N, C-alpha and C positions, 0 to 999 in steps of 0.2 A: 317281385320282391327285390330283385337286383336294381330295378329302375327306381324304386322307392328309396333304397339305401343310397344310391348315387345322387338322387335329388336332395336327400337330407344332408349328405356330405357337402354337396355344392352350396346349399343354403348356409351351412355352418361356415364354410370357407369364405363365402361372400360377406357374411356378417363380420367375421373376424378381420378380414382384409379391409373392409369398409370402415371398421372402427380404428384400424391401425393408421389409415391415411392421415387423419388429423394429428396423430402423434408424430409422424414423419414430417408433416407440414410445419411443425413448430420450429422456428429458427433457433439454432443454438446460440448461446451468449457469445458475443464477440469479445467481451471483457468487462472491465469496470473502470469508473472514474471516481476517485475518492478525494474529498476535501475535509480538512480537519484542523484541530488545534494541537500543538505539541508543547511539552515541557522537556527541556534538555538540561542534564546535569553533567558538569565537567569539573572534576577534581576540586571540589569545594565551592564552585560557583554554579548557581542554578539560574538558567535563563527561563523566566516564567512566562514570557510572551513569545508565542511561535505559531507557525502555520505549516501545513503540509498539503501538497497536491500530488496525487499519484495516479498513473494510468497503467492498468494491467491488460495487455492484449493476449487473449487466450490462444495458445498453440494447440492445446488439447483440453479435455475436460478437467485435468488435474494440474496443468502446467501453464504458466503465463510469463510473458516477457514484460518487465516492469520498467517504467521511467518515473522518477520521483524528484520533486524539487521541494525544498523546505527552507524556512528562515526562522531563526531564534534570536531574541533580543533581550538585553539587560542594560539598565542604567545604574551606575554606582556613584556615590558621593565620596570623593577622596580629598580630604582636607578642604572641604568646602567647594571643591571643583567637580562639576558633573562630567563623568566619563561614560561614554556609550559603547557597548560591546555588541557585536553581531556575528552570526555564523549562518552562512547560506550553503546548502549542499545541493548538488546536481548529480544524481545517481542513476544507474541502470543495472539490471540483472534479471534474475529468474525467481519466480514464486511457485511453490508446490502447495496444492490445496486439496482438501478432502472433507467429507462430512455429508450432511443432508442439505436439502434446499433451504431449510430454515436456520441452520447453524453450520458454518463452514470455518474450519481452522486452516491456518496457513503458516508456512515458514518461507523465508526468502533470504537471498544473499544479494546485496547490492554493492557496487563499486563505482567510484567516481571522484569528483572534485568537491572539496569544501573550501569556502572562502571565508577567512576569519578577518574581522574588521574591528578597529577601535578608533574612537574619536574623542578629542579633548580640546577645548578652547578653539574650535574652528579648524583644528588640524586633524587629519585622519591618516591611518595607515592600514594596509591589508596584506594578507599573505594567502597563497593557495597551498593546499595540502592534499595528499592522497587520502581518500576516505573509504574505508571498508566497513559495511554495515550489515551484519546478519541480524535477523529479527523474526518474530513470530506474532501472530494475532488471531483474532476471531471476528467473523462477520455474523451478526444476528439479524435475520430478516425482519424488517419493519412493515413492509408492504410488498407489492409485486416486484418493483424494481429497486427499492431502497433498503439498505441494511445499515445498522449501527456497527461501526468498526472500532475496535480497540486493539492496540498493538504495543509491543515493547521491543526496543532495539538496543543493541550494543554498537557503539561506533569506535573504531580505531582510526586515529588521525596520524599520518606520518609526514613529517617534513624534515628534509636533510639539514635545513638551517635552524629550525627551532625545536627539533626533537619530536617525541611521540606524545599522544594524549589518548586517554580512555574516557569515553562518554557513554551515558545511558539516556535513553529517550523514551517517554511514554507519549503516545498520540491517540487521539480519538476523534471521530467525526462520522460522516455519512458516506457510504459507497453506493454509487448508482450503477446498476447493471446496464450494459450497452448491448443492444440486440442488433 
Protein backbone atom coordinates (compact mmCIF):
# COMPACT_ATOMS: atom_id res chain seq x y z
CA UNK A 1 0.00 0.00 0.00
CA UNK A 2 2.82 2.42 0.88
CA UNK A 3 4.62 1.54 -2.37
CA UNK A 4 1.51 2.30 -4.40
CA UNK A 5 1.00 5.65 -2.61
CA UNK A 6 4.66 6.59 -3.18
CA UNK A 7 4.50 5.69 -6.87
CA UNK A 8 1.26 7.73 -7.27
CA UNK A 9 2.85 10.75 -5.56
CA UNK A 10 5.95 10.29 -7.75
CA UNK A 11 3.85 10.19 -10.94
CA UNK A 12 1.86 13.29 -9.92
CA UNK A 13 5.09 15.15 -9.06
CA UNK A 14 6.68 14.12 -12.37
CA UNK A 15 3.65 15.26 -14.38
CA UNK A 16 3.44 18.53 -12.44
CA UNK A 17 7.13 19.34 -12.84
CA UNK A 18 7.14 18.17 -16.44
CA UNK A 19 4.30 20.58 -17.22
CA UNK A 20 6.05 23.41 -15.40
CA UNK A 21 9.26 23.17 -17.45
CA UNK A 22 7.75 24.79 -20.58
CA UNK A 23 6.41 27.66 -18.43
CA UNK A 24 9.89 28.27 -16.96
CA UNK A 25 11.42 27.94 -20.43
CA UNK A 26 9.39 30.89 -21.76
CA UNK A 27 11.63 33.89 -21.94
CA UNK A 28 10.35 36.98 -20.13
CA UNK A 29 9.78 40.12 -22.20
CA UNK A 30 12.87 42.32 -22.43
CA UNK A 31 10.69 45.35 -23.17
CA UNK A 32 8.93 47.04 -26.05
CA UNK A 33 9.53 49.30 -29.01
CA UNK A 34 6.69 51.65 -29.96
CA UNK A 35 6.22 53.86 -33.02
CA UNK A 36 3.33 56.20 -33.56
CA UNK A 37 1.70 59.49 -34.46
CA UNK A 38 1.27 62.40 -32.07
CA UNK A 39 -0.72 65.62 -31.85
CA UNK A 40 0.73 68.33 -29.60
CA UNK A 41 -1.15 71.34 -28.22
CA UNK A 42 0.74 74.33 -26.85
CA UNK A 43 -1.19 77.39 -25.54
CA UNK A 44 -3.40 78.08 -28.54
CA UNK A 45 -1.29 76.35 -31.18
CA UNK A 46 -1.88 72.76 -32.25
CA UNK A 47 0.91 70.84 -33.98
CA UNK A 48 -1.12 68.39 -36.09
CA UNK A 49 1.79 66.45 -37.60
CA UNK A 50 4.02 64.43 -35.33
CA UNK A 51 5.79 61.17 -34.63
CA UNK A 52 7.00 59.35 -31.54
CA UNK A 53 9.42 56.44 -31.03
CA UNK A 54 9.87 54.92 -27.58
CA UNK A 55 11.84 52.01 -26.15
CA UNK A 56 10.97 50.57 -22.76
CA UNK A 57 13.53 48.18 -21.27
CA UNK A 58 11.97 46.04 -18.55
CA UNK A 59 13.67 46.15 -15.17
CA UNK A 60 10.93 43.99 -13.67
CA UNK A 61 7.48 42.75 -14.68
CA UNK A 62 5.94 46.09 -13.64
CA UNK A 63 8.76 48.61 -14.22
CA UNK A 64 10.65 49.74 -17.31
CA UNK A 65 13.30 52.33 -18.10
CA UNK A 66 12.14 54.42 -21.06
CA UNK A 67 13.88 56.37 -23.82
CA UNK A 68 11.66 58.44 -26.11
CA UNK A 69 12.18 60.72 -29.11
CA UNK A 70 9.44 62.72 -30.80
CA UNK A 71 8.87 65.47 -33.32
CA UNK A 72 5.90 67.79 -33.87
CA UNK A 73 5.38 70.21 -36.77
CA UNK A 74 3.12 73.04 -37.89
CA UNK A 75 3.12 75.53 -40.75
CA UNK A 76 1.46 78.93 -40.37
CA UNK A 77 0.64 81.64 -42.86
CA UNK A 78 1.45 85.03 -41.33
CA UNK A 79 0.62 87.98 -43.60
CA UNK A 80 1.17 85.83 -46.69
CA UNK A 81 4.49 84.46 -45.41
CA UNK A 82 4.94 80.81 -44.51
CA UNK A 83 6.29 80.18 -41.00
CA UNK A 84 7.28 76.66 -39.97
CA UNK A 85 7.35 75.59 -36.33
CA UNK A 86 8.83 72.42 -34.88
CA UNK A 87 9.45 70.79 -31.54
CA UNK A 88 11.67 67.76 -30.96
CA UNK A 89 11.97 66.07 -27.58
CA UNK A 90 14.57 63.58 -26.33
CA UNK A 91 13.47 62.13 -23.01
CA UNK A 92 14.23 59.34 -20.55
CA UNK A 93 12.62 58.08 -17.37
CA UNK A 94 10.61 55.32 -15.76
CA UNK A 95 7.32 53.57 -16.62
CA UNK A 96 5.13 51.62 -14.21
CA UNK A 97 2.65 49.17 -15.73
CA UNK A 98 0.07 46.62 -14.76
CA UNK A 99 -2.90 44.70 -16.06
CA UNK A 100 -3.46 41.54 -18.04
CA UNK A 101 -1.60 40.19 -21.05
CA UNK A 102 -4.32 41.62 -23.35
CA UNK A 103 -4.77 45.07 -21.76
CA UNK A 104 -1.95 46.82 -19.91
CA UNK A 105 -2.19 50.27 -18.40
CA UNK A 106 0.88 52.38 -17.66
CA UNK A 107 2.01 55.62 -16.11
CA UNK A 108 5.37 57.19 -16.80
CA UNK A 109 7.54 60.16 -15.86
CA UNK A 110 10.10 61.36 -18.42
CA UNK A 111 12.63 64.19 -18.30
CA UNK A 112 14.96 65.55 -20.96
CA UNK A 113 15.50 68.16 -23.61
CA UNK A 114 13.03 69.78 -26.00
CA UNK A 115 14.34 71.68 -29.00
CA UNK A 116 11.99 74.34 -30.32
CA UNK A 117 12.48 75.65 -33.84
CA UNK A 118 10.99 78.27 -36.14
CA UNK A 119 11.76 79.15 -39.73
CA UNK A 120 10.67 81.99 -42.02
CA UNK A 121 12.01 83.15 -45.40
CA UNK A 122 15.01 80.83 -45.26
CA UNK A 123 16.06 81.97 -41.79
CA UNK A 124 15.67 79.71 -38.77
CA UNK A 125 16.15 79.90 -35.03
CA UNK A 126 16.01 77.31 -32.28
CA UNK A 127 16.17 77.05 -28.51
CA UNK A 128 16.68 74.19 -26.07
CA UNK A 129 14.46 73.83 -23.00
CA UNK A 130 14.11 71.48 -20.06
CA UNK A 131 11.16 69.14 -20.68
CA UNK A 132 9.28 67.27 -17.93
CA UNK A 133 6.62 64.89 -19.25
CA UNK A 134 4.36 62.78 -17.00
CA UNK A 135 1.81 60.68 -18.85
CA UNK A 136 -0.37 57.60 -18.92
CA UNK A 137 -1.68 55.18 -21.50
CA UNK A 138 -2.88 51.73 -22.36
CA UNK A 139 -1.63 48.91 -24.60
CA UNK A 140 -4.32 46.70 -26.16
CA UNK A 141 -2.92 43.42 -27.50
CA UNK A 142 -3.50 42.91 -31.26
CA UNK A 143 -1.47 39.72 -31.74
CA UNK A 144 1.27 37.76 -30.01
CA UNK A 145 3.88 40.53 -30.10
CA UNK A 146 1.99 43.67 -31.20
CA UNK A 147 -0.29 45.99 -29.24
CA UNK A 148 -2.22 49.15 -30.08
CA UNK A 149 -0.93 51.95 -27.81
CA UNK A 150 -2.74 55.16 -26.93
CA UNK A 151 -1.37 57.64 -24.42
CA UNK A 152 -1.83 61.15 -23.13
CA UNK A 153 0.96 63.33 -21.77
CA UNK A 154 1.39 66.67 -20.07
CA UNK A 155 4.58 68.56 -20.94
CA UNK A 156 6.14 71.30 -18.91
CA UNK A 157 8.85 73.24 -20.75
CA UNK A 158 11.21 75.50 -18.83
CA UNK A 159 13.63 77.97 -20.33
CA UNK A 160 15.39 80.65 -18.31
CA UNK A 161 15.44 82.93 -21.37
CA UNK A 162 11.93 82.45 -22.81
CA UNK A 163 9.88 81.36 -19.79
CA UNK A 164 7.67 78.33 -19.24
CA UNK A 165 5.14 76.54 -21.42
CA UNK A 166 2.42 73.97 -20.71
CA UNK A 167 1.64 71.44 -23.44
CA UNK A 168 -0.63 68.46 -23.89
CA UNK A 169 -0.02 65.56 -26.24
CA UNK A 170 -2.03 62.60 -27.49
CA UNK A 171 -0.13 59.79 -29.19
CA UNK A 172 -1.19 56.49 -30.69
CA UNK A 173 0.58 53.73 -32.58
CA UNK A 174 1.87 50.19 -32.29
CA UNK A 175 4.06 48.74 -29.54
CA UNK A 176 6.09 45.62 -30.36
CA UNK A 177 7.13 43.32 -27.53
CA UNK A 178 10.82 42.43 -27.53
CA UNK A 179 11.78 39.00 -26.20
